[in-house]
C-alpha positions, -999 to +999 in steps of 0.1 A: +065+274-593+075+237-587+089+215-615+059+192-610+035+220-619+057+231-648+057+196-662+019+194-660+016+227-678+040+214-704+019+182-708-012+204-713+005+224-741+018+192-757-016+176-757-032+207-772-004+208-798-013+172-808-048+183-814-036+212-834-014+189-855-043+165-861-064+195-872-038+210-895-030+176-911-068+170-915-065+135-899-101+138-886-116+155-917-116+188-935-135+208-909-163+218-933-196+231-920-212+197-928-184+177-912-167+195-883-144+172-863-141+198-835-178+200-831-182+162-833-156+158-805-173+185-785-207+169-788-192+135-778-177+151-746-209+171-738-234+143-744-215+112-732-183+118-712-192+149-691-227+136-681-210+104-669-185+124-648-212+146-634-236+118-625-209+098-608-196+128-589-230+138-576-241+102-568-209+096-547-208+130-529-207+128-491-220+160-476-207+151-441-171+152-453-173+186-472-153+216-459-184+238-461-166+269-449-141+268-478-169+258-502-191+288-493-161+312-492-152+301-528-185+298-546-203+329-532-178+353-548-173+332-579-210+330-586-212+367-579-185+374-605-203+351-630-236+370-626-218+404-629-200+394-661-233+379-674-253+411-665-227+434-680-226+414-712-264+414-715-265+452-709-239+458-735-253+434-761-279+445-785-308+421-790-320+416-826-354+430-833-384+408-839-383+386-869-351+381-889-326+352-886-334+329-857-297+318-854-287+355-850-312+358-821-298+326-805-261+336-808-268+370-793-287+354-765-260+329-756-231+353-758-233+367-722-233+332-707-204+321-729-183+350-717-194+345-681-182+309-680-148+318-696-143+344-669-150+321-640-145+284-649-110+274-640-088+244-651-092+228-617-081+193-627-051+194-651-035+225-636-051+228-602-046+193-588-008+191-594-004+228-582-022+222-549-007+188-543+028+201-550+024+232-528+001+221-499+002+183-499-026+159-489-045+183-467-046+211-493-055+186-520-085+174-499-100+209-498-093+213-535-109+180-545-140+191-525-142+223-545-137+203-578-166+180-569-190+210-569-172+232-595-190+220-627-222+211-608-227+247-596-213+269-623-226+249-653-260+245-637-264+282-631-252+291-666-275+265-682-305+281-665-294+316-676-287+306-712-318+286-716-339+315-703-322+338-728-327+314-756-364+311-748-368+348-748-349+351-781-371+325-798-402+342-784-390+376-797-383+360-831-417+344-833-433+375-818-464+354-809-451+331-781-469+336-748-454+337-714-467+302-705-451+287-736-418+305-730-417+292-694-426+257-705-398+256-731-373+270-707-380+245-680-379+216-704-347+227-721-331+234-687-339+200-672-335+178-703-299+190-707-266+170-707-254+190-677-284+195-655-301+161-660-272+139-649-267+162-619-304+158-609-302+121-615-271+118-594-287+138-566-317+114-566-294+084-564-274+100-536-306+105-516-313+068-517-281+060-500-274+032-523-238+026-535-233+026-573-232-010-586-196-021-594-199-024-631-218+009-634-193+027-612-164+014-633-181+023-666-188+059-654-153+062-640-138+051-673-160+075-693-151+103-669-113+098-673-117+107-710-129+142-703-096+160-696-075+147-726-105+149-750-111+186-740-074+194-745-073+178-779-105+197-787-087+230-780-060+221-804-085+211-831-103+244-826-071+263-829-062+245-861-096+252-877-103+288-864-069+301-855-059+322-824-068+356-839-105+353-833-117+375-804-081+383-792-092+415-776-121+399-758-098+370-748-073+393-732-100+411-711-115+378-700-081+364-691-074+395-669-108+389-652-100+352-646-063+356-635-065+389-616-100+401-608-115+367-597-088+356-573-087+392-558-125+390-552-123+355-537-094+366-515-113+397-502-145+377-497-129+347-481-105+366-458-125+396-447-160+383-454-159+347-442-129+348-419-110+321-438-073+319-430-043+296-434-044+266-457-081+269-466-076+305-477-046+296-498-064+268-516-096+288-525-076+317-538-054+295-560-085+277-572-099+311-583-065+320-599-064+290-623-066+297-660-098+292-680-108+256-683-118+237-715-154+235-704-157+271-716-150+260-751-174+231-749-201+255-736-194+279-765-195+251-791-227+237-776-245+270-782-224+280-814-212+313-800-178+329-793-160+297-801-128+313-814-128+337-784-132+309-760-103+289-776-080+320-775-090+327-739-079+293-728-046+296-745-039+332-734-050+326-698-029+294-695+002+312-707-006+341-684-009+318-655+028+311-656+032+348-646+003+353-623+006+321-602+038+333-585+022+367-579-007+351-560+016+328-541+036+359-529+004+377-519-008+347-499+026+343-483+025+379-472-010+375-456+000+342-439 
């Protein structure tokens, strides 16, 4: 692994450590249920900064320049893995019976989607960009950036639909009187009026018009978007300070193995034997799949108040594990090439 990538990983851990120090020193508050700095920071990212990034990315997307072969070869197996993890977690989970605590129903309903995003959503920006740039140069980075432009749009949109469907079912089960029409209406409303899906749809509509974003608006959105990576890293540190790393360690280890070993193996098999991808495009999509779990997994967990400690631990464990698994996948790709 190049020194550039090592320095980027070190910078990530230092930024997380700063968030941890801020949490331990209680610089942002005591972390009580009524005043949780980590949740406040997460809400700011989820409702302000991430929507700005998603809208700008979608509005500026140029379909004619996309390497669609690499895009399909990456996202088909990744979405398949997401759906498998989600389905297994739903099958293993036990839904609460009718009545009882509504929050318990909602936490149980959101858990499968929270684990699915942790097992599939990689740190494509802070780790992926320097890794690909250092290894493959400008050509490889161009493919990687194309994948990044659709990464959150596709995975978060799919997961939002899944989790909102499950939440609607959970609320209907709790109330025991909600009809099918009402359940569908609530699901559609909550799926569309959502800080992930709504900016994506708005960006698509803007893109269709062919209009460029006005200069001041583009600069504002770009500025807001640049806050997402450091804010998410500090958020991880804050969550570690308030919840510790022991929460969900066993689950975090399993999810990290899925993310670092199973997902890149699946993408390699699908891209190479299924879609006939070779050379540089194959190397880029496999390394994209091999990246550690990204901070969006924690934001998603905090949004739905489920598996927060496990998501935090997964990010830390998978990032540490990436130091060992990245050379492994580079060796495998070198042997294939």
